[in-house]
C-alpha positions as CSV (number, residue, x, y, z in Angstrom):
1,M,1.0,30.2,-44.9
2,R,-2.2,30.5,-42.9
3,K,-3.1,26.9,-43.7
4,A,0.3,25.8,-42.4
5,I,-0.1,27.8,-39.2
6,A,-3.6,26.5,-38.7
7,G,-2.4,22.9,-39.3
8,L,0.4,23.4,-36.9
9,C,-2.0,24.7,-34.2
10,V,-4.4,21.7,-34.7
11,L,-1.4,19.3,-34.5
12,L,-0.2,21.0,-31.3
13,A,-3.7,20.9,-29.7
14,V,-4.1,17.2,-30.6
15,T,-0.7,16.4,-29.1
16,V,-1.5,18.2,-25.9
17,C,-4.9,16.3,-25.6
18,V,-3.2,13.0,-26.2
19,A,-0.5,13.7,-23.6
20,Q,-3.1,14.8,-21.0
21,K,-5.0,11.6,-21.6
22,D,-1.9,9.5,-21.2
23,R,-1.0,11.3,-18.0
24,T,-4.5,10.7,-16.6
25,K,-4.1,7.0,-17.4
26,S,-0.7,6.8,-15.7
27,D,-2.0,8.7,-12.6
28,S,-4.9,6.3,-12.2
29,K,-2.5,3.3,-12.6
30,A,-0.2,4.8,-10.0
31,K,-2.9,4.9,-7.4
32,P,-4.3,1.4,-6.8
33,N,-7.6,1.0,-5.0
34,L,-7.0,-0.6,-1.5
35,S,-10.7,-1.4,-0.9
36,G,-11.5,-4.8,0.5
37,T,-11.3,-7.1,3.5
38,W,-7.8,-8.2,4.4
39,V,-6.5,-10.9,6.8
40,L,-3.1,-10.8,8.4
41,D,-0.7,-13.5,7.2
42,A,1.2,-13.9,10.5
43,S,3.9,-16.2,9.0
44,R,5.0,-13.4,6.7
45,S,4.6,-10.5,9.2
46,T,6.6,-9.1,12.1
47,T,4.0,-7.9,14.5
48,G,5.6,-8.2,17.9
49,S,6.1,-11.1,20.2
50,G,4.8,-12.4,23.5
51,K,1.9,-10.4,25.0
52,D,2.4,-7.7,22.3
53,K,1.9,-10.1,19.4
54,M,-1.1,-9.3,17.3
55,T,-3.4,-12.1,16.3
56,D,-6.7,-12.4,14.5
57,Y,-6.1,-9.2,12.6
58,V,-8.8,-8.2,10.1
59,L,-8.5,-5.0,8.1
60,T,-11.4,-3.6,6.2
61,I,-10.7,-0.7,3.8
62,A,-13.1,1.6,1.9
63,H,-11.0,3.6,-0.5
64,H,-12.6,6.5,-2.3
65,E,-9.8,8.9,-3.3
66,P,-8.8,11.1,-1.5
67,E,-10.4,9.4,1.5
68,I,-9.3,6.1,2.8
69,K,-11.3,4.6,5.7
70,M,-9.8,1.6,7.6
71,S,-11.3,-0.5,10.2
72,K,-8.6,-2.4,12.1
73,K,-9.7,-5.3,14.4
74,Y,-7.2,-7.6,16.2
75,T,-6.3,-9.2,19.4
76,Q,-3.2,-8.1,21.4
77,G,-2.5,-10.2,24.4
78,S,-5.9,-10.7,26.0
79,R,-7.3,-7.4,24.7
80,E,-9.4,-7.0,21.5
81,I,-8.5,-3.8,19.7
82,V,-10.8,-2.0,17.3
83,D,-9.6,1.2,15.6
84,D,-11.4,3.0,12.8
85,V,-9.1,5.5,11.0
86,V,-9.5,7.8,8.1
87,Y,-6.5,9.0,6.0
88,Y,-6.7,11.7,3.5
89,T,-4.3,12.1,0.6
90,D,-5.3,15.8,0.0
91,G,-3.9,17.2,3.3
92,R,-7.0,17.1,5.4
93,P,-6.7,16.1,9.1
94,E,-6.8,12.4,9.9
95,Y,-9.1,10.7,12.3
96,S,-8.6,7.7,14.6
97,S,-11.3,6.3,16.9
98,L,-8.6,5.5,19.5
99,I,-7.1,9.0,19.7
100,G,-9.6,11.3,17.9
101,R,-8.8,13.9,15.3
102,V,-5.1,14.1,14.3
103,D,-4.7,17.6,13.1
104,S,-1.1,18.4,12.8
105,E,1.6,16.0,12.0
106,P,0.8,13.2,9.6
107,V,1.2,13.8,5.9
108,T,-0.3,11.1,3.6
109,R,0.6,11.1,-0.1
110,W,1.0,8.7,-3.0
111,R,4.5,7.9,-4.2
112,G,3.9,5.9,-7.4
113,R,1.9,2.8,-6.3
114,K,2.8,3.3,-2.6
115,L,0.6,5.1,-0.1
116,V,3.1,6.8,2.2
117,R,2.2,8.4,5.6
118,R,4.9,10.4,7.4
119,I,4.6,11.5,11.0
120,A,7.3,13.8,12.3
121,P,7.1,16.4,15.0
122,G,6.1,19.9,13.9
123,P,7.7,23.1,14.9
124,K,5.7,23.5,18.1
125,V,6.3,19.9,19.2
126,T,10.0,20.1,18.4
127,A,10.4,23.3,20.4
128,A,8.4,21.9,23.4
129,R,10.4,18.7,23.4
130,S,13.8,20.1,22.6
131,S,14.6,20.6,26.3
132,N,13.5,17.1,27.2
133,L,14.5,14.9,24.3
134,P,17.8,14.8,22.5
135,F,16.1,13.4,19.3
136,N,13.1,13.7,17.0
137,V,11.0,10.6,16.3
138,V,10.0,10.2,12.6
139,T,7.6,7.4,11.6
140,V,7.0,6.4,8.0
141,E,4.1,4.1,7.2
142,E,4.0,2.6,3.6
143,W,1.1,0.6,2.1
144,E,1.7,-1.3,-1.1
145,L,-0.7,-3.5,-3.1
146,S,0.8,-6.3,-5.1
147,R,0.4,-6.3,-8.9
148,D,-2.2,-9.1,-8.7
149,G,-4.2,-7.2,-6.1
150,E,-4.2,-10.1,-3.6
151,T,-1.5,-9.0,-1.1
152,L,-1.4,-5.7,0.8
153,T,1.9,-4.9,2.7
154,R,2.1,-2.3,5.4
155,T,5.6,-1.4,6.5
156,I,6.2,0.9,9.5
157,S,9.7,2.4,10.1
158,T,10.3,4.5,13.2
159,N,13.6,6.3,13.7
160,G,14.7,8.2,16.8
161,G,18.1,9.2,15.5
162,I,20.9,7.5,17.3
163,A,18.7,6.6,20.2
164,F,16.6,3.9,18.5
165,S,15.2,2.6,15.2
166,F,12.7,-0.2,14.5
167,R,10.7,-1.6,11.6
168,S,7.6,-3.8,11.5
169,K,5.9,-5.5,8.5
170,Y,2.3,-6.5,8.1
171,V,1.4,-8.7,5.2
172,F,-2.4,-9.0,4.5
173,I,-4.1,-11.4,2.1
174,R,-7.3,-10.4,0.4
175,R,-10.4,-12.2,1.8
176,S,-12.9,-10.2,-0.3
């Protein structure tokens, strides 16, 4: 009887170890590495029009989970824009060289193979704005790497309830 119980315990321990190993493998597969230099494919993107149209867009990403550093360089109208941002998938505050530290609202998390960043007004912002605005603005930014690792798609959806809604799509091709 003791041998049977000991054998059952060993079998259970092996099963748990194998399951944990499989889970670790699937977690690492679910989080692709976005590192690289990316160039915007304007023909497959919707990035505005006229003076707001973005051109010469180069995106450089250094991805070391949970930190994702992005350097965005592009021309918009006659202005050259450079923005260095840092996203964290562990809940730490974000950073943008254009606006500084972003403490409160964005939440960046992995959903399968997609990096999803959600920006919605917090309780303080909602209370402060409730007398001025009849709606809350929610923005969802999604980053998805193609299976072959050569195309990175960024989709931004902004919804202001019944007042407005829009969506933009940026398709980047790997340069290196």
